C-alpha positions in Angstrom: -93.8 166.8 -210.0 -93.8 165.2 -206.5 -93.0 161.6 -207.5 -89.2 162.2 -208.1 -88.9 163.9 -204.7 -90.5 160.9 -202.9 -88.2 158.5 -204.7 -85.1 160.5 -203.8 -85.8 160.6 -200.1 -86.5 157.0 -200.0 -83.4 156.3 -201.9 -81.3 158.4 -199.4 -82.8 156.6 -196.4 -82.0 153.2 -197.9 -78.4 154.3 -198.5 -78.0 155.4 -194.9 -79.5 152.2 -193.6 -77.2 150.1 -195.6 -74.2 152.1 -194.5 -75.1 151.8 -190.8 -75.7 148.0 -191.1 -72.3 147.6 -192.7 -70.6 149.6 -189.8 -72.5 147.5 -187.2 -71.3 144.4 -188.8 -67.6 145.3 -188.4 -67.8 145.6 -184.6 -65.4 148.6 -184.5 -68.0 150.6 -182.5 -66.8 148.9 -179.2 -63.2 150.4 -179.5 -64.3 154.0 -179.6 -62.1 156.0 -177.2 -59.7 153.1 -176.6 -58.0 152.9 -180.0 -55.8 155.8 -179.2 -54.8 154.3 -175.8 -54.1 151.0 -177.5 -51.9 152.7 -180.0 -50.0 154.5 -177.2 -49.5 151.3 -175.3 -48.2 149.6 -178.4 -45.7 152.4 -178.9 -44.5 152.1 -175.3 -44.1 148.4 -175.6 -42.1 148.9 -178.8 -39.9 151.5 -177.2 -39.2 149.2 -174.2 -37.3 146.9 -176.5 -35.2 149.7 -177.9 -32.0 151.0 -176.2 -32.4 154.1 -174.0 -32.1 157.2 -175.9 -28.9 159.1 -174.9 -29.4 162.0 -172.5 -27.9 164.4 -175.0 -30.5 163.4 -177.6 -33.4 163.9 -175.3 -35.2 167.1 -175.5 -34.0 169.7 -172.9 -37.1 170.1 -170.8 -35.2 172.0 -168.1 -34.9 174.9 -170.4 -38.7 175.0 -170.5 -38.8 175.8 -166.7 -36.6 178.7 -165.3 -33.8 177.4 -163.0 -34.0 178.7 -159.3 -31.5 181.6 -158.8 -28.7 181.0 -156.2 -29.0 183.0 -153.0 -26.5 185.8 -152.6 -24.6 186.2 -149.3 -22.0 188.7 -148.2 -18.8 187.2 -147.0 -15.6 188.5 -145.5 -12.3 187.0 -144.4 -11.5 188.9 -141.2 -7.9 189.6 -140.0 -6.6 187.1 -137.5 -4.7 188.2 -134.4 -3.5 186.8 -131.1 -5.8 187.5 -128.3 -5.5 186.7 -124.6 -8.4 184.5 -123.6 -10.5 186.3 -121.0 -12.6 184.3 -118.5 -15.0 186.5 -116.5 -16.5 185.3 -113.3 -18.5 187.0 -110.5 -17.1 187.0 -107.0 -16.6 188.8 -103.7 -13.6 190.4 -101.9 -12.6 188.9 -98.6 -9.8 189.4 -96.0 -6.6 187.5 -96.5 -6.9 186.6 -92.8 -9.7 186.9 -90.3 -9.4 186.0 -86.6 -12.0 186.2 -83.9 -10.1 186.8 -80.6 -11.4 185.2 -77.4 -10.4 185.1 -73.8 -8.8 181.9 -72.4 -10.0 182.6 -68.8 -12.9 184.4 -67.3 -12.5 187.8 -65.7 -13.1 191.6 -65.8 -11.6 193.7 -68.6 -9.0 195.9 -67.0 -7.3 197.2 -70.2 -8.7 197.8 -73.7 -6.1 199.9 -75.5 -7.6 199.6 -79.0 -10.8 200.6 -80.7 -12.5 199.7 -83.9 -10.6 200.6 -87.0 -7.2 200.7 -85.3 -4.2 199.1 -87.1 -2.2 196.6 -84.9 1.0 194.7 -85.3 1.7 191.1 -84.3 1.9 190.8 -80.5 0.2 194.1 -79.7 -2.1 194.0 -76.7 -5.7 194.1 -77.6 -7.3 193.4 -74.2 -6.2 192.4 -70.6 -8.3 191.0 -67.7 -7.7 192.0 -64.2 -5.0 189.8 -62.7 -3.5 191.3 -59.5 -2.7 187.9 -57.9 -1.1 186.6 -61.1 1.0 189.7 -61.4 2.2 189.3 -57.8 3.1 185.7 -58.5 5.3 186.8 -61.4 7.1 189.3 -59.3 7.7 186.8 -56.6 9.0 184.3 -59.1 11.4 186.9 -60.5 12.8 187.7 -57.1 13.3 184.0 -56.3 15.1 183.5 -59.6 17.4 186.3 -58.9 18.2 184.8 -55.4 18.9 181.4 -56.9 21.3 182.9 -59.5 23.2 184.7 -56.7 23.4 181.4 -54.7 24.7 179.5 -57.8 27.4 182.2 -58.4 28.6 181.9 -54.8 28.6 178.1 -54.9 30.7 178.1 -58.1 33.3 180.4 -56.6 33.6 178.2 -53.5 33.8 175.1 -55.7 36.8 176.5 -57.6 38.8 177.0 -54.3 37.8 173.5 -53.1 35.8 174.8 -50.2 32.4 173.5 -51.4 31.5 169.9 -52.1 30.3 169.1 -55.6 27.0 167.9 -54.3 26.1 171.3 -52.9 27.0 172.9 -56.3 24.6 170.6 -58.1 21.9 171.5 -55.6 22.4 175.2 -56.3 22.1 174.6 -60.0 18.9 172.6 -59.5 17.4 175.3 -57.4 18.1 177.9 -60.1 16.4 175.6 -62.7 13.4 175.2 -60.4 13.1 179.0 -59.9 13.2 179.6 -63.7 10.4 177.1 -64.1 8.3 178.7 -61.5 8.7 182.1 -63.2 7.7 180.6 -66.6 4.6 179.1 -65.0 3.6 182.4 -63.3 4.2 184.3 -66.6 2.1 181.8 -68.5 -0.8 182.2 -66.1 -0.5 186.0 -66.4 -0.4 185.8 -70.2 -3.7 183.9 -70.2 -5.4 187.1 -69.0 -4.1 188.9 -72.1 -5.4 188.9 -75.6 -2.8 189.9 -78.3 -3.0 190.5 -82.0 -2.0 187.3 -83.9 -0.9 189.1 -87.1 -0.7 192.6 -88.6 -4.2 193.9 -89.4 -7.0 196.1 -88.5 -9.5 195.9 -85.6 -12.8 195.4 -87.3 -15.1 194.7 -84.3 -15.0 195.0 -80.5 -18.2 193.7 -78.9 -17.1 194.4 -75.3 -16.5 197.4 -73.1 -13.8 198.3 -70.6 -14.8 197.0 -67.1 -17.3 194.4 -68.4 -17.1 190.8 -67.4 -16.4 188.1 -69.9 -16.6 184.3 -69.7 -13.9 181.9 -70.8 -13.9 181.7 -74.5 -16.0 184.9 -74.9 -15.5 186.9 -78.2 -13.8 190.2 -77.6 -12.5 191.4 -81.0 -12.2 190.6 -84.7 -9.0 191.3 -86.6 -8.8 191.4 -90.4 -5.7 191.4 -92.6 -6.6 193.4 -95.7 -3.3 193.6 -97.4 -3.5 191.8 -99.7 -7.3 191.7 -100.1 -8.6 188.6 -101.8 -11.1 188.4 -104.7 -12.8 185.0 -104.6 -14.9 183.4 -107.4 -15.9 180.1 -108.9 -14.6 179.0 -112.3 -16.3 176.3 -114.5 -14.7 173.0 -115.1 -14.6 173.8 -118.8 -12.4 176.9 -118.2 -10.2 175.4 -115.5 -7.5 174.2 -118.0 -6.9 177.8 -119.1 -5.9 179.2 -115.7 -2.8 178.7 -113.6 -1.4 180.1 -110.4 0.6 183.3 -111.1 -1.7 184.5 -113.9 -2.7 188.2 -113.8 -6.3 189.1 -113.3 -8.3 192.4 -113.7 -10.9 193.1 -111.1 -13.7 195.6 -111.4 -15.4 196.4 -108.1 -19.1 197.3 -107.8 -18.1 200.9 -107.3 -16.3 200.8 -110.8 -12.9 200.8 -109.2 -10.5 198.7 -111.3 -7.5 196.9 -109.8 -5.1 194.2 -110.8 -4.2 191.1 -108.9 -2.5 187.7 -109.2 -4.0 184.2 -109.0 -2.7 182.7 -105.9 -4.9 179.6 -105.4 -7.0 177.3 -107.5 -9.0 174.6 -105.8 -8.6 171.0 -107.0 -11.9 169.9 -105.5 -15.1 170.9 -107.4 -18.2 172.0 -105.6 -20.7 169.1 -105.6 -23.6 171.4 -106.3 -22.2 173.6 -109.1 -19.3 171.6 -110.4 -17.1 174.8 -110.1 -13.7 175.4 -108.6 -12.7 178.1 -106.1 -10.2 180.7 -107.4 -8.5 183.3 -105.3 -6.8 186.4 -106.6 -4.6 188.5 -104.3 -4.9 192.2 -104.7 -2.3 194.7 -103.2 -4.2 196.9 -100.7 -1.6 198.7 -98.6 -4.0 201.5 -97.6 -6.9 199.2 -96.8 -9.2 201.1 -99.2 -10.7 197.9 -100.6 -13.0 196.4 -97.9 -14.0 192.7 -97.5 -17.4 191.6 -98.8 -17.6 193.8 -101.9 -19.0 192.4 -105.1 -16.4 192.1 -107.8 -16.1 191.0 -111.5 -12.9 189.0 -112.0 -11.4 188.8 -115.5 -8.8 186.1 -115.7 -6.2 186.4 -118.5 -5.4 183.0 -119.9 -3.1 181.7 -122.6 -3.2 183.8 -125.8 -4.8 182.1 -128.8 -5.2 182.8 -132.5 -8.7 184.2 -133.2 -10.8 186.7 -135.1 -13.1 189.5 -133.9 -16.6 189.6 -135.4 -19.8 191.5 -134.6 -22.4 189.6 -132.5 -24.8 189.5 -135.4 -22.6 187.0 -137.2 -23.2 184.3 -134.6 -26.1 181.9 -135.4 -27.5 178.6 -134.4 -26.6 175.3 -136.1 -28.8 172.4 -136.9 -28.0 170.8 -133.5 -28.7 174.0 -131.6 -25.1 175.0 -130.9 -23.7 178.4 -131.4 -21.4 179.0 -134.4 -20.9 180.9 -137.7 -21.7 180.0 -141.3 -19.0 180.2 -143.9 -18.6 179.6 -147.6 -16.1 176.9 -148.8 -14.1 176.8 -152.0 -17.0 175.0 -153.6 -19.4 177.9 -152.7 -21.3 175.6 -150.3 -22.3 176.7 -146.9 -20.6 175.1 -143.9 -21.1 175.6 -140.2 -18.3 176.0 -137.6 -18.9 175.9 -133.9 -17.2 178.8 -132.1 -14.8 178.9 -129.2 -15.7 182.2 -127.4 -12.3 183.7 -126.4 -13.6 187.0 -125.2 -16.7 189.2 -125.2 -15.6 192.9 -125.6 -17.6 196.1 -126.2 -16.3 196.0 -129.8 -17.4 192.5 -130.6 -16.9 188.8 -130.0 -13.4 187.3 -130.2 -13.9 183.8 -131.7 -11.6 180.9 -132.0 -11.9 177.6 -133.8 -12.5 179.1 -137.2 -10.4 177.8 -140.2 -7.8 180.1 -141.7 -9.4 180.4 -145.2 -13.0 180.5 -144.1 -15.1 183.1 -145.8 -17.5 184.1 -143.1 -21.0 185.0 -144.0 -21.8 188.4 -142.5 -25.1 189.0 -144.2 -27.7 186.4 -145.1 -26.5 183.7 -142.8 -30.0 183.2 -141.4 -31.4 182.5 -144.8 -29.2 179.6 -145.7 -28.3 176.2 -144.2 -25.4 173.8 -144.3 -24.8 172.3 -147.8 -26.6 175.0 -149.7 -25.0 176.3 -152.9 -24.8 180.1 -152.7 -23.4 183.0 -154.6 -20.8 184.7 -152.3 -20.1 188.3 -152.7 -17.3 190.1 -150.8 -18.7 192.5 -148.2 -18.4 196.2 -148.9 -15.3 198.1 -147.9 -17.2 199.8 -145.0 -18.0 196.5 -143.4 -14.4 195.3 -143.8 -13.0 198.6 -142.4 -15.4 198.2 -139.4 -14.2 194.7 -138.7 -10.5 195.7 -139.0 -11.2 198.7 -136.8 -12.9 196.6 -134.1 -10.1 194.0 -134.2 -7.5 196.7 -133.8 -9.4 198.4 -131.0 -9.8 195.0 -129.2 -6.0 194.5 -129.0 -5.2 197.9 -127.5 
């Protein structure tokens, strides 16, 4: 009963041993794991000799991965209008003319007919020093002149009748001329004791008192001409080309008083420190209500230019750090346009330098960059109405 089982097991072992020996003899065991790689390399080598498969026949792998969606931005084409370019600068008011009056000789103040705040006309007496001797000299010179005139008249009558030699007539004429010269000299000496107003203005300061003594060249009064009053400021070299003499300017004083003036002077020599140019605006001030030395904001109205009005939120920074706006072109790609700031109003910014057909991005401009392909959507009617309303308000 057990003999067949023993023979069967032995037979099975022998068969397995023979099979293993045969496999070892083939040497195929060394290519385990590399046969597949060899097959792949062979296939690639074979494919290299074949012409490239047309793109259309290749499998569409892009469909396997979802394509990135285009970013949506809101755009608007704002209305264009003609705006007057406004250049705002800070400045001060100052007198049109300012003179510090001083004495030409030393003496004691005998007359002081004016006080601080008085309005004077050209030639009005402001101060006079005591000058009794000089007054006497003028009176004597006047009497001598009158005597010489009478002598000349008598000499001319005698000369007509032939009773006076011509030489004596010439002497009488010479004496009259000398007397006139002496009077002029005496009057000039007296005038040196007087201080008179050099122009129409207001007495701003009198640092002396009646009866006090002053030295030659001593300051006795300050006269200001405040009509017109001048608003002075400094304009940048970039804005200089937009302003010319005769342009109107709006001035807002520190007390919120608003006045209008005219540009009367533009310096042609820039400040070495700030590279700015002095500008003077003449403001009518007949009542003298605008004082000198008051802080003022000067708004110069330059040549009108074609521009659009946009909210401040539209302005962004470009790749190079310059201010501008982003817009969408006909190919739906984002473009950047540097701005020319024409005016900064309470309603928004007035910007120039933007192409006529530019679709300006008003929402989402910070999330895209130049060259990006986007999906532009027209801004809602409320936004458009707001832009139109602001532009209309800015022109009123």
